[in-house]
C-alpha positions in Angstrom: 277.0 178.4 119.6 278.7 175.3 117.4 280.3 172.4 119.1 282.5 170.6 116.5 283.5 166.8 117.4 282.9 166.8 120.9 284.4 163.1 121.2 281.3 161.9 123.4 282.1 164.7 126.4 279.6 164.9 128.9 277.4 167.8 130.6 277.2 169.9 127.4 274.9 173.0 127.5 274.1 171.9 131.1 272.5 174.7 132.8 272.2 176.8 130.1 269.3 179.4 131.1 269.4 181.8 127.9 267.6 181.5 124.6 270.7 180.5 122.9 271.0 177.6 120.1 273.8 175.1 120.6 274.6 172.9 117.4 276.7 169.8 118.1 278.6 168.2 115.5 279.3 164.6 116.6 278.0 162.8 119.5 277.8 163.6 123.3 278.1 161.7 126.3 275.5 161.9 129.4 273.5 164.6 130.9 273.6 167.0 127.8 271.1 169.8 128.2 270.3 168.9 131.7 268.8 171.5 133.7 268.3 174.1 130.8 265.5 176.4 130.3 264.8 178.0 127.1 267.6 176.9 125.1 267.6 174.8 121.7 270.4 172.0 121.7 270.6 169.9 118.6 273.0 166.8 118.3 273.8 165.8 114.9 275.0 162.6 116.4 273.8 160.2 119.2 273.3 161.2 123.0 274.4 159.2 126.1 272.5 158.8 129.4 270.3 161.6 130.8 269.7 163.5 127.8 267.8 166.9 128.8 267.5 165.7 132.2 265.5 168.0 134.5 265.0 170.3 131.8 262.7 173.5 132.8 261.8 174.4 129.1 263.4 174.6 125.6 264.1 171.8 122.9 266.5 169.0 122.9 266.9 167.4 119.5 268.9 164.3 119.0 269.4 163.1 115.3 271.0 159.8 116.2 270.1 157.5 119.2 269.3 158.7 122.9 270.9 156.4 125.9 269.0 155.9 129.2 266.8 158.1 130.8 266.3 160.4 128.0 264.0 163.3 129.4 264.0 162.1 133.0 262.2 164.2 135.3 261.5 167.2 132.8 259.2 170.0 133.9 258.8 171.2 130.4 259.9 171.9 127.0 260.6 169.4 124.3 262.8 166.5 123.8 263.1 165.2 120.2 264.9 161.9 119.3 265.2 161.1 115.7 266.7 157.4 116.4 265.9 155.1 119.1 265.6 155.4 123.0 266.8 153.4 125.6 264.8 152.5 128.8 263.6 154.9 131.7 262.5 157.4 128.5 260.7 160.3 130.7 260.9 158.5 134.1 259.2 161.0 136.8 258.6 163.4 133.9 256.2 166.3 135.4 255.3 168.2 132.1 256.8 168.6 128.5 256.7 166.3 125.2 258.8 163.8 124.3 258.9 162.6 120.8 261.0 159.4 119.4 261.1 158.7 115.8 262.8 155.4 116.4 262.1 152.3 118.5 261.5 153.0 122.3 259.9 150.1 123.1 256.3 149.1 124.1 257.8 149.4 128.0 258.3 153.1 127.5 254.7 153.7 126.8 253.6 151.4 129.6 255.8 153.1 132.1 254.3 156.6 131.0 251.0 155.4 131.5 251.6 153.9 134.9 252.8 157.4 136.1 249.7 159.3 134.3 251.4 160.3 131.3 249.4 160.6 128.0 250.6 158.6 125.1 249.9 160.5 122.1 250.3 157.8 119.6 252.5 155.1 117.9 254.5 155.3 114.7 255.4 152.2 113.2 259.0 152.2 111.8 260.4 149.4 108.9 256.8 148.8 108.4 257.6 147.2 104.8 260.2 147.3 101.9 259.3 148.0 98.7 261.3 145.9 95.9 262.6 147.5 92.3 259.6 145.6 90.9 257.0 147.2 93.1 256.3 144.5 95.5 255.7 145.1 98.8 257.6 142.9 101.6 256.6 142.8 105.3 259.9 141.8 106.2 259.1 141.9 110.2 255.6 140.8 109.7 252.8 143.2 109.7 250.0 144.6 112.1 253.0 145.1 115.0 252.4 149.2 115.1 248.5 148.5 115.4 248.8 145.9 117.9 251.1 148.5 119.9 248.9 151.2 119.6 245.9 149.3 120.7 247.5 147.9 123.4 248.5 151.4 124.7 245.1 152.9 124.0 246.5 155.1 121.4 246.2 155.9 118.0 248.7 154.6 115.1 249.8 157.7 113.7 251.8 156.5 111.0 253.6 153.7 109.5 257.3 154.5 107.9 258.8 152.0 105.2 261.8 150.6 105.2 264.2 152.1 102.4 267.7 153.3 101.1 266.7 156.9 101.7 265.6 156.4 105.1 269.0 154.6 105.9 270.9 157.5 104.2 269.2 160.3 105.8 269.7 158.8 109.3 273.5 158.0 108.3 274.0 161.7 107.0 272.2 163.3 110.1 269.1 164.6 107.8 266.3 162.4 108.6 263.7 161.4 105.6 261.1 163.3 107.8 263.0 166.7 107.2 264.2 166.2 103.9 261.2 164.7 102.3 258.0 165.0 104.8 255.5 163.2 102.2 
């Protein structure tokens, strides 16, 4: 199923209980993919509050950012957010996996641990920038990813440099991790 230019409409693919794929070209409002089981929902843009809330199974993928409460109360399945995620990520989660490629903040990891969810690791983004002359610049300081990982008792899984390719991939909805995984 293809949904083109939804104009941030709400409740798209809610309670979808069939193994269908729904590809949404654009951004969606709140509760996208909520209560679904077995479906695969892909949002090319960003998602509002409650992405995949109470999902029982399947996959919800957002190539942009996700608002408050993404993955709240999920029982299974996978939520993948390529951009940033707001507060209350995975609150009341009973099962499943949430992956965030952008910034979800230290608080999300801390909250997950307080409700006995395992933080599998930390990936630091915008770790450095390499100039045209090959010089590496750490624009936001160094060691932040290591410090976050250590504070959460989780491994640092990787560091992603800041570069034009990263921005271009995000802008086009084709993240660099898909187009150039190395």
